[in-house]
MARLOMAR-574309 format. One record per atom (N, C-alpha, C, CB): x, y, z. Coordinates in steps of 0.1 Angstrom, whole numbers, plus 5000, padded with zeros to 4 digits. Atoms other than C-alpha are relative to their C-alpha. Glycine has a CB too. Example, Ala and Ser with C-alpha at 12.3 -4.5 7.8 and 13.67 -1.06 7.14 Angstrom:
BEGIN
500949885000512349555078500950125000499050005012499149895000513749895071499250115008500450054986
//
This chain:
BEGIN
499849935014507268243176501650004997499450155000498649995002511068273180500549864996500850045013499550145003511567893179499549974986499349905011500550035014509467873148500850074990498550034999499149935010511468143131501349944999500150145004498850065001514667973140499949864993500749995013500250135007513367633128499850034985498849925005500149965014512367813096501250034993499150115000498749965005515867933091501049884999500650115008499150125000517467583096500049944986499549905010500050075013518667393065499149885000501549964997500850115002516667113051500549885007499749984986499450124994519166853062499849995015501549994997500250004985518966973098498649975004500450135006501450034997515166963096499749854999499150084991500250145002515366613083500649915012500549964987499250074989517966493109499550025014501450034999500549964986516466673139498949905004499450155000501050104995513266453141500649865002498850004991499450134999515266143135500949985012500849964987499149994989517866243160499250005013501050125000500950004988515166333186499449875003499050114998500650144998513366003180501049905005499549964987498950094995516665813183500450025014501250004991499649974987517665993214499049975010500550145001501050034991514265953229499949845002498650054994500050154998514265573222501249965007500049934986498850044993517765543234499950035014501250064994500249964985516865733266499149925007499550155001501150094994513765533272500649865002498749994992499450134999515665213265501049995011500649964987499050004990518565303287499450005014500950124997500750004987516365403315499349875004499050125001500750134997514265093311501049895004499249964987498950104997517464883310500550025014501250014990499549974986518665053342499049955011500350155003500950054990515464983360499949845000498650064997500050155000515364623348501249945007499949964985498850054993518964563359499950015015501250064994500149984987518264713392499049905007499750145002501050094994515164503399500649864999498750014992499550135001517064193387501049985011500749984987499050014989519864263412499349985013500950135001500750014987517364313440499449855001498950105001500550134999515663983431501149895003499249974986498950094997518963803430500450005015501250024990499749984986519763943464499049935009500250145004501050074991516463823478500049854999498550054997499950155001516863473464501249955007500149964985498750044993520363463478499849995015501150104997500350004986519163563513499149885004499450125004500950114998516463293510500849875001498950004989499150125000519063033501500949995012500850004987499349994988521163143530499249965012500650135002500850034988518363113554499749855000498650094999500250145001517662763540501249925005499649964985498850074996521262663545500150015016501250074994500049994986521062793581499049905007499750145003501050104995517862593587500649865000498750014992499550135001519562283575501249985010500649974985498950024990522662353597499549985014501050134999500650024987520462393627499449865002498850105002500550135000518862063619501149905003499349964986498850084997522361903618500450025014501150034990499749984987523062063651499149925010500050155004500950074992519961913665500349855000498550034995499650145001520961573652501349975009500249954985498750014992524461613667499650005015501050114997500449994986522761713700499349885005499150125002500850134997520461403699501149895002499049964987499050104999523561183694500750015014501050004989499349984987525361343724499049965012500450155001501050034990522161313745499849855002498750074997500250155000521760943736501349935007499849944985498850054994525460883745500050025015501350074993500049974986524961043779498949905007499650155003501050094993521660843786500449865000498750014992499650144999523360513778501349985007500149954986498850014992526360583800499649915012500550135005500350094989526460303826500150075013500949885000499949934987527660533854498850095003501350095000501249914999524760773847498849925005499750084987501150084997522260493848500149955014500049884990499850054986523760353880499650115010501449965003500249894991523660693897498550035001500850134996501549975000519960753886499349895008499550014986500750114993518960403899500250025016500649864995499749984986520660473932499350135006501450015002500449884995519160823934500950095007498949985008498949934993522460953945500350134992501249915000499849875007522461323934501550044999499350115006498549965001526161403944500749914990500749995014499450095010527261093925499650034986499749855003500649975014525061183895500750134995498450015000499449875004526461543895501549984997499950115011498650025003530061413897500249924987500749935011499950075012529361183868499650084988499149875001500549935012527461423845500950124997498550065003499349895004529661733848501249984991500550065012498950025010532761583831499449974987500949885004500650035012530461443804499550134993498949905001500549885006528861793799501250084995499250085011498849925005532361953796500649934988501150005011499550075012533461683772499250024987500249855003500949975012530561733749499750144998498749935002500249855001530562113754498550035000500750044987501449974998526962123765499850125009499249885004500349884991525662453780498949965010499550124991501150044991522662273796499949855001498650054996500250144999522261923810499149995013501349925001501050014990519261833832499549865000498950104999500650134998517961493846498850025009501049905005501249994993514361473857499549865002498950084993500550144997513061153874498549994995500149965015501450025004509660993867499050075008499749855001500949924992508061193895500050154997500349985015499949865003509061523879501050075009498750065001498949934992511861593904501350014992500349915013498849975007514961753890501249945008500150154997498950074993517861523900501350084998500249864995498849925003520661733883499650114990501149914995500249905010520562063865501250095000498750095003498849925002523762233852499950094988501249904998500049915011523762553832501350075000498950105002498749945002526962703818499950104989501049894997499949905011528062983795499050115002499849934986501049895000525563243786498849985008499650044985501350034993522663073804500349965014499249894993499650044986524563013837499150065010501350045004500949944990522363263856498650024994500650145004501349975006519363263832498949925007500049954984501250064995515863183844499349944988499150095009500650075012514562923819498549975002500849874998501450035000510962873810499949854997499250094989499850155001511262503816498949925005501249965006501150084994507862393829499649894991498850105003500450105009506762213798501149904997499550054987498850095003510262073792500149905011501350084998499950104988510361913827498949904999499950085013501150105000506961763822500249904988498650074998499750095011507961623788501149905003500350074988498850084997511261493802499649885009501250085007500450114992509561283829499249894993499250055012500750115008507561093802500949924994499050074990499050095007510760963787499950014985499849875003500149985015509861093752501350054994498950104996498849955007512661153727499650104990500749884993500449885007512061503713501050104998498950055006499249885001513961793699499250125004500550024985500849884995512962133713500850125002499449965013499449874998513662493721499650045014499550114990500249954987514062633756500350155001500849925010499849854999513463003761500450045014498650084995499649954987514763213790499350145002501650025000500549874996513463513808501050115000499350005014499249894999514863863809500950014988500850005013499349995013515963823772501449945000500150164997498750085000518763573780499949924987500149925012500050095012519763353750499149875002501449964997500850135000517463063741501049884998498950004989499150135001518762703740499349914991500249945014500550115009518362433714500249875009500850004986500050114991517562113734499649874993499250035012500450135003517161743730499649925012501049924992500550094990515061513752500249864997498550035003499950155002515761143757499849945013501449974993500250084987514960873783501349935004498849904997498950084994517360713806499349875005500850075013500850134998516360343807500949905007499449944987499350134996517260033826499549894992499749975016500550115008516559693813498549975002500849875003501450024998513059703828499150114998499949965013500949895001511760053827500750124998499250015013499549875002512260423821500350065014499050094992499649954987514160573850499850155001501549975003500149855000514260943841500150054986501250065009499949945013514461193813501250095000498750094997498849925001517561373801499750124990501149924995500149885008517561723787501450064998499150115007498649955003520761833769499850124990500949894992500349885008521062183754501350084997499150095007499049905005523262433735499450145000500649954986500449875000522862793742500250074987500650085011499949935014522163003710500450145004498550004992499549874997524363293722500850054989500849995013499149935010526763523704501049914994500750125006499050095005529363253702499449894991500849945012500750105009526962993688499650064986498749945007500349945012525763233662501250034991499150125002498749985007529363323652500549874994501050065010499750135005529962953649499249964988499949905010500850035012527062913625500350094989498550025004499749905010528063223606501349964993500050145005498750035006531663103601500750124995499849904989499249895006533763313578499250074989501449954995500849945011530863423556499750155003498749924999500349864999529663783551498650025006500150084986501449984994526263723566500150035015499149874998500149984985525163823601498749935004500150165004501250074994522763643624499650075013500449855004500649934988520463793651498949915005499450144996501150084993518363573675499250105008500649885009500849914993515463753689498749935006499550124991501250054994512363703711499150125001500249935015500949895001509463933703500850124993499550045014499349885005511064283699501450015006499150125003498849984993514164213720501049904994499849975015498850085005517564083707500649925012501050094993499550084990518863783726501549964997499249885002498750035004522063713706500250064986500349855001499749945013523763863675501549994997499550154999498650005005526963853654500550144997500249914988499549865003527064233649499550095011499450044986500449924988526864513675498650064998501150115003501349945001523264613682499750055014498949894996500549944988521564823709499049915005499550154998501050104995519864543729499050065009500749895006501049954991518064783751498850064993500650115008501249945008515764923723499349884994500550094989500950105006512964733706500450004985498550045002499750015014513564603671498849934993501249914997501150055008510964523644500649914990499250124994499550095010512164213626498949934993500949905007501150065008510064043599499849865006500349994985500450144996508163713607500649904991498549995001499450115008509463383595499349984987500249885007500750035012506763343569500050114990498649965004500049895009507363683554501149994989500150135007499049995010509463773523501250085005499450064987498849934996512963903525499750154998501249964992500249855001512964283532501450075003498950055010498849924996515464563539499850065013500350114990500049944987516364693572501350085002499849905010498849924998518664963583500649995014499850154998499350024987521164903612501350074999500249855003498849934999523865143622500450074987501149915005499849945012523465333590500349924988501050095001499850095011523865033568498849924997501249915003501250075004521164863548500449854999499550054986499850145001520764483550498849934994500349945015501150095004518564223533499949915012500249934987500250084988516964023561498949894997499550095012501050115001515063683561500049935014500449904989500150064987513863533594499649854999498950075009500450144999513763153601499749975014501249914995500550034986512362973631500349855002498550035002499850144996513162653649498949975011501449985006501250034992509862513664500349895010498849964992500050104990509862323697498849925001500350065013501250084999507462043706498950075009500349875006501049934991505762273732499650134994500450015014500449875006505262563708501050115002498750055006498949904998508462753720500750014987500949965011499449975013510062913689501350085001499150074991498749935000513663013684500050074986501349915002500049935012513763293658501350064997498950105000498749955004516963383639499850084987501149894998500049925012517163673614501449994993499750155003498850015008519663623586500250134992499949884989499849875006521163953574501249994991500250115011499049995010523164013543500150144995499749904989499849865004524664353535499450034986501450045001500649955012522764533508500950104993498750075002499149905005525864753502500549974986501150025010499450045013527164553473498950034989500449845000501149975010523764573455499850144998498749945004500249855002523464943461501250054992499850075014498849955007527065003449499849954985501349945006500250045014526264793418498950084993499649865000501049925006523064993412500650144997498850015009499549875002524965313416501050014988500750055012499250005012527565203391499249984987501049885001500850025012524865093368499450144995498849905003500649875004523265443368501250094995499250075011498849935005526765593363500249974985501249985008499750055014527265383332498850054991500149855000501149955008523765483320500250154997498649985008499849855002524565853324501250024990500450085014498949995010527865803306499649984986501149915004500450035014526165653277499450134994498949885000500749885006524165983272501150104996499150075011498949905004527566183271500849954989500850025012499250055010529265943248499550024986500249865002500649975014526866013219499549884994501050064991500650115008525165813193500949904995499250064988499150095006528265653180500349885011501350074995499750094989529065483214498949935006500950065010501250054993525465413224499949854998498850064994500150145004525265083206501049915007500049974986498950074994528664963218499949985014501450064996500150004985528165063254498849925005499950155005501250084996524664923254500249855000498950054992499850155001525764583241501049965011500649964987499150044990528764583264499450005015501350105000500750004986526564683295499149885001499250135002500950125000524064413285500849875003499249994987499250114998526764153283500649995014501150004989499449994986528364263315498949965010500550145003501150044991524964233332499749854999498850094997500250145002524463893317501049925007499949964984498950074993527863773330499850005015501350064996500249994986527163903364498849915005499750155004501250084996523663743364500349864999498850044991499650145001525163413352500849965012500849984988499250044988527763413380499149995013501150115003500850014988525063493406499149884999499350125002500950125002522763223391500849875004499550004985499250134996525662963394500250005015501550004992499849994986526263083429498749965007500550135004501350034994522563063437499749855000498950074993500250145001522362713423500949925010500249954986499150064990525362613444499550015014501450054999500549984986523862753475498749915003499650155003501250094998520562563468500549865002499150024988499550144998522562243465500549985014501149964990499650004987524162333498498949995010500850125003501250014992520762383513499349885001499050104996500650145001519662043501500949905007499749964985499150094993522561893520501249954992499249885005498950045008524961843491501250085003499750014984498849924995528161963509501149984991500449965014498850035008530461823482499850094986500149854997500249925012529062073455501250104998498750085001498849915003531962273438499450144998500849954988500449865001531362643442501150084992499750075015498949935009533262833413500350135006499550014985499449864997535463123423500850044989500950005014499349965012536463293391500550145000499249984988499649864999537163643403500250045014498950094993499849954986538063853433499150125002501450035002500949894998535164103430499049965011499350034988500950024989532264123454499349864998498950125000500650145002530563813438500949905003499449994986499050104997533763633439500349985014501350034993499850004986534363723474498849925008500250145006501250074994530763603483500249854997498750074993499850135003531463283464501149935008500349984985498950054992534763233483499549985014501250105000500650024987532763283515499149885001499350125005500850125000530263023506500849874999499050004988499150125001532962783495500749965013501150024990499450024986534762823529499049945010500550135005501150054990531462773548499749864996498650084999500350135004530762463527501149905004499849994985498850094995534262313535499949985014501350064996500150014985533762393571498949905004499950145008501150094998530362223571500349864997498950044992499750145004531761923553501049945010500749994986499150054990534661893578499349975013501150115002500850034988532261913607499249884999499250125004500850125002529961663592500949875000499250024985499150125000532961423586500449975014501250024992499650024986534061483622498949945008500550135006501250054993530561413635499849854996498750084997500150135004530361093615501149915006500049994985498950084994533760973627499749995015501350074998500250024986532761043663498849915003499750135006501150094999529460853658500549864998498950034990499550125003531360563643500949955012500750004987499250044988533860573672499149965012500950125004500950034988531060573698499349864997498850115001500550135002529460273680500949895001499449994987499050114999532660083678500349985015501350044992499750024986533360153715498849925007500250135007501150064994529860043724500049854997498750064996499950135004530259723704501149925007500149984985498850074993533659643720499649985015501350094999500450014986532059713754499149885002499350135005500950114999529259463748500849864998498950014990499350125002531759203735500849965012501050014988499250034988534059243765499249965012500750125003500950044989531159223789499549864999498750105000500450145002529858903773501249905003499549984986498850094997533458753775500249995014501250054993499750014986533858843811499049925007499950145006501050094994530458693820500249864997498650044996499750145004531358373801501249955008500249994985498750054992534858353818499649975014501150104999500450024986533258393852499249875002499250115005500950124999530558123845500949884998498850024989499250125002533157883831501049975011500850014987499150024988535557943860499249935011500650135004500850064989532757873885499649864997498850105003500450145004531557573865501249905001499550004987498950094999535057433863500449965014501350064993499750034987535557463900498949915006500250145008501150094995532157303907500249864995498750054995499850135006532857023883501249935006500250014985498850074994536356953898499649965014501250105000500350044986534856953933499149885000499450125007500850115000532056723923500849874996498850024990499350115004534456493905500849945011500950034988499150054988536756483936499149935010500750135007500950064989533856403960499549874995498750105002500650135005532456133937501249904999499450014986498950095002535955993930500449925012501350074994499550064988536755913966499249875004499950105012500850124996533755673975500049904988498650045003500050095011533755533939501349925000499850074987498650075000537555453942499949895011501250105002500150094989536755283975499349884997499450065012500850125004534055073961500749924990498650054995499350075012535954993929501249915006500550114990498950074994539054893950499649885007500750085009500350124992537154653972499149904993499350055012500850105008535154483945500849884997499450074987499250125003538054253936500149915013501350054996500050084988538354153973498749935003500450105012501350064997534654103976499849884990498950114998500150115010534753893944500849885005500550044986499250124995537553673959499349935011501450045003500750064988535653633992498749924996499650115011501250075005532453533974500349874994499150084991499650125007534153283952500549905011501150024990499650104990535853133983498849945008500950085010501350044994532453114000499349894992499150125003500750095008530952953970500849864998499750074986499250125001533852703967499949925013501550044998500250074987533452624004498749935001500250095012501450055000529752574000499949884990499050104996500050115009530352343970500749885006500750054986499350114994532852133990499249945011501450045006500850064989530452104019498949924994499350125008501050085006527751983995500549864996499450074987499450135004530151713982500249915012501450034992499850094988531051584017498749965007500950075010501350024993527451614030498950014989499750095011501050005010525251524000498649995005500249904990501350024995522251444022499850095013499749845003500249914988521451744045498749965007500050154996501250024992518851734072498850064992500150065014501249945006515251804061499850155002498849935006500249864998515152144077501050084992500250035015499049935008518452244060499749994985501449955002500450015014517252114027498850094996499749854997501149915002514052314031500550154998499150005011499449875002516152634036500850014986500950045011499350005013518352544005499050024989500949874998501049995011515252503984499350145000499049895001500749874999513752823997500850114993499850045015499149895005516753043987500449984986501250035010499650045014517352863954501550024999499150084989498549985000521052823959500750014987500749895009499350005014521952753923499850144993499449894991500349865005520153083912500850105007498550035000499349904992521753273940501550004996499949965016498650005004525253153930500250074986500649854999500049955013524653243893499850155000499149944991500349865000523053583901501050095007498650035005499049924992525653693926501250034992500449925012498949975009528353653900499750124990500449884992500549905009526253863876500050145007498749964994500149874993525654133902501450065002499449985014498649954998529454163910500550054987500949895005499549955013530154193873499350144996499749904989500749885003527454463869500650125008498649995002499449904991528854653899501350054995500149955014498649975005532354643884499950094988500949874997500249935012531054773851499550145003499049934991500549874997529055053867501050095007498849995010499049914994531855173889501050044990500749935012499049955009534255173860499450114991500449884991500749895008531655383840500150135008498649964997499949874992531555633869501450055001499549975015498649955000535355643871500350074987501049885003499749945014535555713833499350144999499549924989500649885000532955993837500750115008498649995004499349914991534856153866501250054993500349935013498849965007538056143846499750104989500849874995500449915012536356303816499650145005498849944993500449874994534856573838501350085004499149985013498849934996538256653853500850044989500749925010499249965012539956653819499350114992500149884991500749895007537256873804500150135006498549974998499949874993537357133831501450055000499649995015498549965002541257143828500450115010500250054985499649894990541657343860501549995002499249985014498650024998545157193862500750024986500349865005499449975013545757283824499550124995499849884990500549875005544757643821501050084992499550085011499049925007548057753808500149944985501449985007499750045014549257723771501049895000500450134992499150115001550657383766499549904990500249935014500350105010550757083743499149895006501349944996501050104995547756843747499649914988498850065006500650095010546056553728498650054997500049865006501349955005543256703708498949895001500150054985501050115000541556353705499549985014500649874994500450024986541456323743499050105003501250015009501049904998539656653745498749974994500550134996501350035007537056543719499349885007500349974985500650124994536556203735499450045014501049895002500549964986536156363770498750084998501050095007501249925002533556603756498849904995500250114989501050105004531656313739499549925012500649914990500450084988531756123772499050085008501249975009500949914992530056423790498750014993500650145003501349995008527456443762499449874997500350084988500550145003526856073761498549985003500749895007501550024997523456103778499150074990499750065014500849935011522256333750500149924987500550134998499850085012523656093724499249875000501549984998500750134998521855783738498650014995500049975015501450015006518555663725499050065010499649854998501049944993515555853736498649944996500050154998501350065004511755753735499650044986498950045010500549955013511255963704501049984989499750155001498950025011514555873685501049895005500750134997499050094996517255613684501450075004500349904989498749944996520955673694500550084988501149885004499349915010522755953675501449934997500150155005498750065004525655793656501150115000499849944986498949925000529055943661501149934993500550045015499050065008531555873634501350085002499650004985498749944997535155943644501049964989500649965015499050015010537755993616501250075004499550054986498849934994540856073636501249974992500349955015498850015007544056143617501149995010500250104990498850004992547656123630500350145003501149924993499749874995547956433651501050005010498850065005499049984989550956553671499350075012501250084995500549934989550456713705499950154995500949995013500349875004548957063699500150105011498650014993499849904990549957373719498750095000501350094998501349924999546657543731499650015014498849924992500750004987544457633760498949895000499450155002500850125001542957293766498550035005500649895008501349984994540057403788499150094991500250075014500749915009538957683764499649924987500850124996500350075013539257453733499049895003501349954994501050094997537257183751498650065000500249935014501249945000534557443756499550034986500250145007500449985014534557513718499449874995501250044992500550135004534157133712498549985006501049885004501350024994531257133737498950084994500150055015500949915007529557433720499649944987500650134999500250055014529857283685499249885000501349984993500750135000528756933695498650015005500849895008501449984995525857063716499150064989500050095012500849945010524657283687499749894989500950124993500350105009524956973664498949915004501249914997501150094995522756763687498750085000500449965015501349925000520257053690499550004986500250155005500550005014520157073652499449874995501250034991500550135004519556703648498649985007500949895004501350024993516756703675499050094993500150055015500949925008515257003656499549934987500650144998500450065013515356813624499149885001501349954993500850114997513556523640498550035002500549925011501449964998510356723645499149964988499950145003500950045011507556573625500349874993499950104991499650135006509456253617499749895010501550004997500450114991508455903630501449935004499049904991498850074995510855673650500649924989499649925011499650095010511055433621500750084988498849924994499349915010511955723596501450045005499150124998498749974994514755823620501049884999499950055014499250125000515955463621500549984986499249885005499750025014515955443583501150104996498750014991499049895003517855773580500550065013499350124990499749974987519655793613500850145001500949895006499249884996521056103630501549975001499450075014498550035000524856133625500850125002500449934987498949904998527656343638501349954996500050055014498750055004530956313620501150105005500149994983498849924995534256423636501249954992500149995016498950045009537256433613501250105004499750024985498849924997540856553623501049974991500549975013498950025010543756603599501050115003499550024986498949914998547056773599500350054985501349925006499849945012547557023571501550024997499350134999498649985004550757103551500750115007500050024985499449884994551257433568500149995015499250134996499850024986551757273602498850055009501250065005501249974993548157333613499249875002499150124993501050114998545457093626498750064996500149935015501449975004541957093613499049905006499950004984501050084993538956963633498650044993500150035016501249975007535756933613498849925008500049954985501150064994532456863631498750024992499850065015501149995009529456793609498849925005500449964986501350074997525756693613499249994988499250075010500950015011523156583589498650055003499949864995501349934996520456813603499450084987500250105012500749925011518457073583500850114995498650055005499249895005521157333579499650135007499950024984500249874994521357703590499150084991501450075003500749915009518657943577500850114994498850065008499249895008519958203551500050135009499350034985500149874993518758493572500850015013498650035003499250004988520758383602501549994998499549895009498650025002524058323586500950125002500249944986499149885000525358683584500250045015499450114992499849964987524858723622500349885009498750075005499950134993525858363633501050025012500549894991498949984989528958483653499850135008501350004993500349894992527358793667499649975014498950084994500450024987527058813705498550025002500850105009501450004995523558733720499149974988499650135006500950045011522258623686499749855000500550044986500350145000520458283687498749984993500049955015501250045007517858103667499249905008500349944987500750114992516857873696498950085008501049925010501149944992513657933717500650075013499049895005499649934988513758163747500249905012498850105004499750084989515457993777500849884996498749955006499150115004517357733756501350044995499349924989498749955005520157943742500250145004500149994986499749874995522058253753500550094988501050005011499449935012523558343718501450035002499250134998498649974997527058343733501049894996500250035015499250125003528257993723500950024989499249894998499249995011529458053688500850135000499150004988499249884999530558413695501349985008499250125006498850044992532858293723500949914994499549955013499250105007534057993703500850074989499049894994499249935010535058233675501150085006499150094992499049924993536958453700501149915004499450085011498950094995538758153715500949954989499449885007499150055011539858013681500850114994499149934990499349895007540758343665500950085008499050084993499249914992541958563692500949935010499150105008499250074990543258313718501149914993499149925010499150105007544858063693500550054987499249874999499549955013545358273662499549914989501550014999500550095010543258023642498850054992499649885007501249965008540158023620498849915004500349994985501250074998536557913626499050034989499450025014500949985010534357873596499049894998500750044987501050105001531357673584499550004985498950025009500850025012529557533554498649945004500849914990501350044997525757483555499249984988499450095010501050025012523257343530498749965006500449904990501450024995519557363537499649864996499150104995500550135002518157013541501149895001499449994987498950105000521556843542500950005012500950024988499350004988523356963573501050125000500849875002499049894997526157193586501349935005499550095011498750044996529857153590500850125005500849934989499149904994531957363614501549954999499650045015498650045001535757363608500950095009500450004986499149934991538357463634501449984995499949945015498650025005541957533622500850095010500150054985499049944991544757613647501449964997499649975015498650045002548557613644500449905011500950125000499550104991550357313660500850065011500849904993499149944990552957533677499850154998501549964997500049855001553057903686501150055009498650055005498849954992556258083696499650095011500950064991500449914990554458353716498549995001500450144997501450034999550958233726499350135005499649895011500849894997548258493730499549995015498850024990500450014985547558583767498650015001500750115008501449994997544158533781499850125009499549885007
//
């Protein structure tokens, strides 16, 4: 009744304005409160999406760590010293070999299990030095030689390990399995966290095994499962948004890591939001619209910044480490963006460093293969040169004796024939018995054939002497140093040695050799090595011609004969050029890019080693500072060109 009487005494203007004001204030209050709740929920959703993106980034980082661990494990498994020690079964030697590699690669675990399941070497360092590992299934998998990523758990709540399994192989079989691992301890989690504001907790069941923030590890913790949504958790009086990820092993072992991001910023933002809402009620109806619009725009700006940051973190989670993360302020969101930017730069630097290390390892492995092939070839050529020189020497002595006595034998036989002719002139009528013997041996045929035999023996011994000289010149055991030689002599000696392959065969006529020798001075070179280049190129040309003859008739080859052309010229820049061409079928397109690679060959198994052109390229380019190149046309043939300088002030040492 009192209220009604007071209302009745109010002026009409007040009665008119009061309902409007109450309606406006009611709408404003409802709108303000609704806006407050909407903004709070939006901030919480942003925080949840952000923690999901962080968890995705961490998942991707762990995969990169697994890939890096796989590369390290492969490097250890392909180490020749490790393979040798495993083959010998020498555990002390294997331990001495593996420990420096483990230290160099900063591995916390390295283990080698042979095919019988026996552990040859097991070294645990760091946080898992004294840990009892649950390694039964890992050892069984290692002995099979499978290449797998995995997780190795430990007993008594010791840190788990991220591992990689790979086989150690010889050229014939799998020798053993290698297990390489990194302990996911506090230091490893701190490395993953970097300078960001997040925290990481690794746990097994309800027990914490590693963390980047101080936790009571004696108590039980209830962390959400990896498949669950982000939730809030209170630790040491502070609220955190938490999302759990997992790293699954091949045997079902799972490494679980909780990603925690402080919810303090969001709570403070919510508190500031409610303070602003309360201030709006005190400012009055005049400032309501301005403050509401300003607050809405402020919320939009913050939301836009968080959205940009969210998009940038999503790009990082997808592996785009080059994404530019904008840092346009120094507030909480700006500091968070700065943290993400720093983490992205560190990830990019580590990714670049890993790529450089992989490229360096690949380059070192390639150089090792090339050096190994060169050493094998040098040993073979040295042994072959010594054998050829020995054979040439042994053949040369009896042949020289025969060749030197043929002239005396020829003189003696002519004297006997002259004496016999004189005897016939003085005694034209021999006795019947002597005449019978003369008719029986056919003296006239004997005189004529004896002369032919002597001539054939002289030609044969001369041919043997020429071959011996060519063999000695080709091996060049007395010319292994860098000196001036006649290039044409080396080519001719090589052709002399290959003459048996150039001669006519039942399936083809003689291969024609066209020599177009220019006026060349003496060339400073390693004669023996350059002769080997001529041998490789001419042998390949003969092989190409024989391959081109497949399916052709003898008459067809006669009409279009096999031909090898050798042309030598002196260029204007004081170099010599030797071109060796054949009219075979040419080099296939798919083989041209790998023609000079070691161990690459297009010939059948057992006919080629794949080292001829590779070593020829090294001899010409590295030993003589020259060039070796080719032109090939399918169906018309191939031409290889050697270019080397005539003189070299400082020859390259072998």
